Phi, psi and omega in degrees: 000144180291141176267359183272064179274125181226176176298330178296310181295324179291320182299316182266356181065040181248163184280323184238144181278060184229126173248144174267141181291139177281067186292129186306119175066346177269328182264088178266190183295326181293316179293314182301314181292325179295321178295316179296316180296335179277356177110356175261208174226120183267153181231139172271132181268100184268020190308300184251003181280148176275183182300323181293319178298316179299316181297316179300316183289326177293322176295323179298327179288342179067221181268007181285132178296127178218164174256172179231137180238146177228150168278119193301312183294326181284332177300321179302319180287319183297326181294336177291326180268324180235079188299340181261010186303309181290319179300316180295321179296315181291328180296337178281356181051059177295162180296331177196159174246121188253122178240140179210151175070067177146174182282118182282345190307319181300342185250352190293321181296319180294320180294316179296318180298330179280353180073025181255128179298139179262129172248128177244125173269133183231157180237354180218166177294316176303323177296322179295319177298320178296319180296321176298320179294336178267009178059041174296134180284328179228134175245125177258115177270111187257120175276163186286355176291342185297152171285160182074205190278152179179190178247224189233008176277148180269147181303318186301328181257327182294317184301307180294329176296317178291325176300317179294321179299314179299317180297315181298327182271003183050037184274156179266000182301143180262133184260132172243150176256146178213150178112099177082012182264110188226357179207186183294333176297318179293321177296313180298316180298320181297319178295322178293332181280351179113358176282160178244018177170179182225154170252123184250124180250281189306319183293324177277338170300323179268054178238166181294334186270345184289151179271074185228139180296135181306325180293329178285324174297318178299319179296321181294321180296323181283343188270164170239174178301332179293342183271007179259163180210147171264127185206169176243002187295325181289332176287323175296318180295332180265004183057038177258123185269067177295144171307135190299338181289340181265126171244168182245140175270125181219174173282138174297146175203190181299327181292315179291324179298321182285321193245346186303322180258017179219060182298320180298320178296321179294317179299323180291337181242027190300316184295315180297314182291327178298319179295317179296317182294318180298316179296319180294323179297316181295324183268353182076027179282098186281358174283337181244302179286140185272139176273117184275094179211152184267190179298342177293355177304330178290350179254006181253118181235005181196161175254116186233163174297148181302321181300317180294321179297317182291316179298319178295318180298315181294316180300314180295320179297317179298319179295318180295314182292330180296331180299332182270352181258359182258000000 
């Protein structure tokens, strides 16, 4: 049994204080259920999926308790096309509803009424204050080391700042750390910084259960953190209107080299480049389509089952923390 008992593990009734990130389209039902079965809590990433995709992935998870995550600003758009998307998600009574990148307030009353715990991922201190005001049960402080979208604060400083904020407000919110956490060292460090658990993205993205093209997994294994870049070119290529303050961390490739410093040129050729990028994504052509992985790529050397990754992370964290107790 894990000795890493925290308020996070107690709140969700899980063995390990580890949540899997609801990574858009990569975190399906199989990965989410595998994380939960391994003692953490898994999340389905419903960011760009429609209602049918969400239903398929929830069915894939079976009877295993899992959470559901949405990109907040995109949820507003998705509800116009799929007005029952949030209602249907809440009706499934997920273990938690995870919101990130936008103001959660318009959805909090509905989530609370459904009796589903709200998790808010934040990238700044003001965002954390907003999450506290929305009575989020768990706040995930995400550093810019993370793969995918984020802002510019580092995990090492953001996490303790948010921990102090929660303490000053005498709040009951539980803090998780995210961004660059890929092994037991990261888990142990996060607990030392004041978090009571971690959200793991890139390392579980590189698992056997994730919905990721094999060629992109291969590219991540070969890469280091130095091979990543924060950019918006892949969102332009996908015709996704992300708020301009958010960029995504991906692996550098020919596409970022060509367009990262020529956004106007990319916009002028958006339709043509979008078609090329879409085809490359489907075929796993990493010279054009971007591999969404964080700086933790330098800590990824194999593709393993989620259960093995989580057990290894917990074991290493316990060993590291034990060094300070002797």
